[in-house]
Structure formats: C-alpha cells, structure tokens
C-alpha positions, 0 to 999 in steps of 0.5 A: 206160745203167745197169741202175738208171736207164735213163731217164737214157740218151739212148736214151729221148729218141730213142725218144720223139722217134721216137714223136712224129715218128710221131704228129705228122708235119707237125703237129697240124692239129686243135689248130692249128685249134682253139687259138691259139698262146698258149692255155694249159691244164691236164690230169690223168692219171686212173687208171681201173684198179687197178695199178702206175704206170710211165712218168711220167718218160717222159711228162715227157720227151714233153711236154718234147719238145713244149714245153720250157715245159710242166710236169708235176707228178707226184702219185704216183711210178713203182712206186706202187700206183694205184687208179681215180680217182687223179690220177697227174700234172698237166700245165700249159702250152701247150694245143697242146703238151699235146694234141700230146703226149697220145697219145704220153705215154698210149701209153708210160704205159699200156703201161709201167703194164700191164707193171709191174702184171702183173709185180707180180702175179707177184711177189706170187704167189711172195712168201716163196719166194725166187724172183725174177721176171725178164723176157726179150728178148720185148719190143716192137722199139725199146722194150726199155729202157722195157719192162725199166724197167717190169718193175723198177718192178713188182718184177721183175728184168731178165735180159740186156738184149741178146745182148752182155751175157751168154752164153746157150747155148740149144737151137739153139746146142747142136744146132749145136755138137754138144752142151752141153759143146762149146758151153760150152767154145767160149764159155769160149775165145771170152770169154777170147780176146776179153777179155770178162767175161760170165756163162754160162747154159745151157738144159737140157731134161731131167735128163741135160742138167742133169748135162752142164751141171753137169760143164762148167766155167764155167757160172753159171746153168742154165735148166730149160726146160719142166720139170714142177715135180716134175722141177724139184725133182729138178734143183734137188736135183741142182744143190745150189746150185752154180750159179743155177737159172732156170725158164722156159717157159709160166709163168702166174699159176696155175703160178708158185707151184708153180714157185717152191716147187721152190727155183729162183732165178729164173723167167723170164716172157716174157708180162710184156712180150709179153702185158701189157694196157695199163692204163686211163689217160686225160688229162683237160683240166681248164682252158683259158685264152685270152689277153685280146685286145690 
C-alpha cells in the first residue's frame, strides 16, 4: 500500500469482503424472495447533507464483489464538495446484487464522507496559517486504511499508519525508560542496530521537556501535548524551526485557529476518525425491469 493510493491495496478488498460476509451471512432472503435472479435495476446514491464525498471507489468495490456485472457510474469524484439533492453515482445491474450491497456500500460511503467533511472543516479553519491537519491512530478497528484515506480526501494529511512506520516516544515510554534523553537514545541505537530508517517524534508536556527533547540528537518532530496557545507559542519560538512541531490534545473547531496561529507545523485531531458523524446519503432505487416470460 502507498500513502497516495490505499484503495489499490488488497487490504481494501479484504475489508469489503468481511463487511459483506457480516451483512449477508447465508444470503439476502428478502431480495431472493421478492426479486427474480434475472431482474435488473438502477439506483442513485443521493446526497442529503452538505459535505465532502468520500468512499465512492470503495462502493464500486462493494458492488463488484456482489456481482461483477454491476456497473457504477460516479457523478462526482471523491474529495468533491456535495450538497443536498446531488446524485453522487448511479448503479446499474442485477436488482438482487444492488440490494445485497446497498447497506455495506452506504456504511462505507457515509462514514468516509463524514470523516472527510469534518477534516475539511478543520482544514478550512486553519487556512492561511501554514499548519496542516493530521489524523491519529484513533480509527475504527479494521478500517484504518479507509479512515485515513477519508482524511486525505478532506484535505488533511496522515500521521503514521501504524506502530511500525514511525517512532513516537510518548509519556508512558518516557516514564518506563526513565527520561526523554534515555528513551530517544535507545530508539536511535535500536534503529541503527536493526537497519531501520524511521523518523523520531517525542511527546512533551511542558517547556522543560521541550528543551530536553531539543538537546537529544536524532529528534525529527516534537509534539506539544495539551499546551495552552501561549505555551505553544513560547515552545515554537524556543524550537526555532530546528525540528517540526506538532500540537495535540483536545483540539476542537473552536480552538484550532488559535493553535495554528502559534506557528506549529501540524495539528493532530483524534476526533477526525473517532467522532465524525456519518454523512446523510441514501440509495434510491429508480428502476426495476423484470425480463419478459418465454
């Protein structure tokens, strides 16, 4: 998987397959009773709430897994602004297949659009400051590739995907090691011994810890955790662009602008993926044709 295009990764298909198995079980007994195997239909994804579209490509994968002959014609692109009444995509093919995939496709589309929409609100709130909105690992278990894709579609950037692609020395690591300098030194030695090329970030709670992190060789980014805007500004001035600076902790839409104006490079917001509301989108069946009897 690449950070630019996680939809191409096989993990996405596995996520979709698991979701369909969970929803369909041994079969869609309602659609199988109401509709014939050869019945065809069309349906529209209808937007009912203003936001940012995300997950249309994933919805296509859902229907392809339900019936390879179903076609999805997107009317907008992922990452596009959408408004109530907009048709996001049209689906054509097996009526049973469309209804079999309806709920799963909507679950992905609504969740991802909700995440993209909330992310975009934060991005717009800090416009012009130079600060970037980034996510965290506070994602729905099993859905991280999709949650992080949705963040990017909303204009945010991704933090580390997992524990294996960046060193982040947090407060518990520091306590366990006996101090920031010791923890960072151990990380540097371990990376060298294992031949790993990974960036090092360290979490700090106050200006003294910022100073300790700055004096420790090998640090690429310093996280200012739950600092006030005034304390952040002091820390940013102390760091003086020597390393990247990330603000974290309880960030909201009402506080993010003041945080961005302190000069930090990144603002991490856990709420992007753990508290986004699903966007209101429905799938409206528009046509049903039953083959003529022989």
